[in-house]
N, C-alpha and C positions, 0 to 999 in steps of 0.2 A: 365684612359693616360697612356700607355706607355712610359717612357722620357729615355734618353740615356744622360746621362752626361759626358762629355768627359774634362777632367783633373780629377784628385786626392790633386791637393793644396789644401789651405782652402777655394777657392771660392766655388770650383766643391764639396768638402764636405760639406758645408755650405748650397747651393742650392739644395743638397739633402736630403740634413736634414729636410730644409722648405717642400720641395713635397712631400718628403717620411709621414711627416707630414700631409698634406691634401690629403693624402688616395691615390696619384700616384707611379706605379710602375716604382721603378728607375734601374738600371744599372750603372755603370761609369765605364769606361774606362782611367783605370788606364795608361797614356803615363809614365810615371816613378816610378821603382820599386819601389810600396807603399811608393812615396812620396819623395824619399832623396833625391831627385837632382831637383826637386821643386826650386825657387824662397822661398817656404815660411816655408821649413827648415832651411833655415837662419835666417829667421826674429825673432826681439828684442820679439815683443810679449807684447809691448807695448801698455798700449787701454786708450789712450793721448790726447783726441780731443782738450784739449783746450793747453797744450804744441803746439801740429803740428799745432797751429792756427797764430804760430809765423812766417813760413814761408809758409803754405797753404792757401787755401782759405772758407771763411765762409761755403760752405757747406760742407767741413769734417770736423769741429765741431757739426754743425746740424745731422749730418749722424751717426756721430762715438759716439754720448753722449748714446746713447741707448748700445752698444756693451758689456758690462760688463754683462749688467743683463742676454744681451742675451745668451752671453757664460756660464754666472751661471746657466740657466735654461737646456742648451743643458748639462751641463758637472757639476750638481753641484760640489763647491766644489776643482774647477779649478781657483778661481779667485782671487789675492791676491787684495784685495783694502787699500792699504796704499797708496795710491798716488805716486807723482812725484816730489823729488829733486831738485831743479834746484841749482846751486853753479856756482861762477865763482871766479878765482886767483884776489887779491889784485889790481894785475895792468890790468886787463882786467875786474873792475868795469861797465864801458862804455858799455859791452857785456849783464852787467846784468839788464840795467835800456833799454837797447833797445830792448833784451826779454821781460821785463817786459812792455815796451809799445806798443806792439802788440801784448797782451794776455790778458786773462780775467780769472776768477777762480781760483787764487792765494789769499795768504799773504804773503807781504812782511815776512821777520825772521831776527832774529840777533843770532850771534854766538850761545846763551844759546839755543836757538831752536833748530838748528842743532844738537847742541850735543846732548839734550830732544830726539831726531828724528832719528839721527844717533851717536848714543856714538864713532863712532869708529873715527870720523871725527870728532871728541873735537877737537876747538882752529885751526884746520886749513882753517878756512873761515869763515869773518865778516860777509857776509851777502847771504840771498840765498831767492828763492821763492820755497812755500808749496804749490804745486795743488794737492790738499786734496781730492777731486771727483775721480782722476785719478785711474787707476788700472793696474794688467799686470797678464799675465799667462805664461805658460811655453810653446811655440809652440809647440813641437815636442811633448809633451807630450796630449797638446788639438788637434794634428792631430790625432794620434792615439787613444785615447779617444771617436774623435766624426766617424772614423772608424770601431771600434769597436761596438759604438752603430749602426750604419747601417748596420751593416752585423748582429747584432742580431737580424736587425727587418727586415730582409728579403731583405738589398739593395745586388745586386750581384755588385763585382767587375773584368773587364774582362781585360785578359794579351792581347787580342787580338784584334784590330779593328772590334766592331758586323757591321754587316750590316744595314746601318742606313734607310733602308724599316722597317726591325722589329719592328720600333718606332714610336709615334704619334708626336713625338717630339725631338728635337735634345738641348741640353743649351751647347753651348762652352766655356770652362773657362780652355784654353789651353796656355793663356796666352803670352809668347815671341813666342811660336809656329804658331800663329796666323797669325802673320805677315806675312808669305807668301802671307799671302790674304788682310788683313788688314794693308795694306801699312803706317797708320797713328800713327802706332804704332812705337815706340824707346824704347831704352834698356835701363836702366839707371846701372850700375854694382854697388852693394853692397860687401864690407866686411866686415869682423868678424874675430874674436879668441873667442874660450873659451878658459878663466886659472882657475884654482882650485891655492883657498890660504885659510887656517885654519889659518889666521893671521889677518884677515879682516869681520866681517861679515855688510851687509849692509840688511836693511829692504825691502826696494825700490827701480826702478829706479833711480839710479842719472843722469843729466847731468852735463857733465862739460864745460862751454861757453871756444869758444877761438876764435878770427878771422877769425883764417885759416881753423880750424878743429878743429869742437864742437863734442864732444863724451857723450855716454851715456852708462852705464853699469846697468845691470840685473840681480841681484839676481836668481840664481838658486838651486836646491838642493845641500846637496854632497861638500859642499863649491865651486859650480860653479860659476862662472861669463860668463856672456857673455857681450864682446866690441864691440862696434861697431857704426858708420859705416860710412862708404865713399861714397860718391855721385859722380860716374864718368860716365858724357857722353856717353857709350858706351858697345856696346852689348856682348863683349870679355866675353867667361868664361875660363879663362885663371888665373893661379893658380893668389895669390895675391902678388902686385910686393912687394921689401924690403923698398919701401920708407911707403910705405901705412902701413905695419909691423909695422915700427920703431915710425910711427908715432901715431899709437893707443897704442904702451905698451908705450911711450912719455907720453902721455896723459892719461894713466889709472899711471902711475906712479904719475903724476902730482896731481893725486885726493887723493892717499895712494902712501908711500913708499910700503908698503908691496907690493903692485902688482911687484917690480922690483923683487921679490923671487917667485915670480909665477909659476907654471907647467904649457904650455900654453899644452892644449887637443888636439887642432884642430885648421885648421884655415878654412875659407870656404869662398867661393865669388859664388852670387846669382846673377844673371840677372832679373831685374823686367821693368813689361811693363807699357807702359806710353803711356799717350799721349798730347800730344803740352801745354796743362792746365795742365795737370799732373792732372787731374779728372777722377776717373772713368768712366766707360758706362755701360748700358744696354739697349745693341737692340736688337732687333727682324728684321729678314729677312724672311719670310715666316715660315717655319715650325721650323727656327732655331733661338733660343737665345744666344745671347752673353754677356757674363762677363768677360768687359778684362779694363785696363789701371789702375790699384789699387797700383801704382806704390809702396811708402815707405808705405802706409798704412792696407797690408792686413787684417790683425786680428781686425783693426779696423774699416772699414768695412765693409769685407766681411757679416757681417750680414745684413746689408741696402741693400745691392748690391743682396744676396739671396733671400732677400723678394721681392724686388721687380719683381728680375727674376720669380720667384713662382705667381704673382699677374698676368705678363703676361701668364707664361704659362698655368694658372686655364683662365683666359679672351681665352687664345686663345681652350683651349679646349670644353670651353662652344661655340663658336662660331661655334665648328666644329661638337656638338652635333646638334646645332641649325638648321645647315643647314642638316645635315642627316633627322632631324625630319620633315623639308621642301619637300626634296626630295620624301619622304614618300606617 
């Protein structure tokens, strides 16, 4: 079975990996140069299905539970399993209680336990939630690692769009680019910063709750931290606004004053594709399968969506083979 995957973001690479594992001959049309302008490039990389349940539907939890295992199998050593720490300033304890009421999979912890998990946050927060079963990865390293693994297995990456007629099946993972033919998609803009500071160390993602702009900070290598992210109902890829940057920086400073002296290494904006219910879709129309609408859950839900799409593709292939046998 010859398959063309359109899009080299996290969904495209994940489904290509699943298809190649099942023996398909896969080519990938990379719309963005090595994926560096795709929404996946600006992701946080949190594999946090229990935390996401705070604002997402139950299927996000169910589909995302296996994500950390999938990534670890695909890219051994890429996943850090330290859980997620959720905290709130004393004045916003109601936000912590609300978060707890909407989620499961956590234990409530006091300031001593917070200090044991994250020594640099000692004395800063009295109460928190620890979601011990969650994990995170560096999304850019994961994209590069998966791409390298695919190239080593013989998957080709095309800079120019190949002819669809050369393939038995098309898997469309083009995100917002597909909105031209799928009017159900809308863009949700996310803005992020990458800071560097040697004055603070974190071992796991930390979510700081705030009634207006909740924030997450994800540690990466070389004293770097990803700070995000806004959710703005817009498909504009224009640069970050001054208000968003100030809010992100103020929230980071609220987590720890050391971030006030951090270097700003990068400012990024990604437009994430979403459907009205913020749930992803795997759909088939003839010889085209589409994966889209991953919203803010790209790295969390891409493995499950890729597995669903691969099953559809294999079923399509089996049906074609049966039809050919019948014709004979």
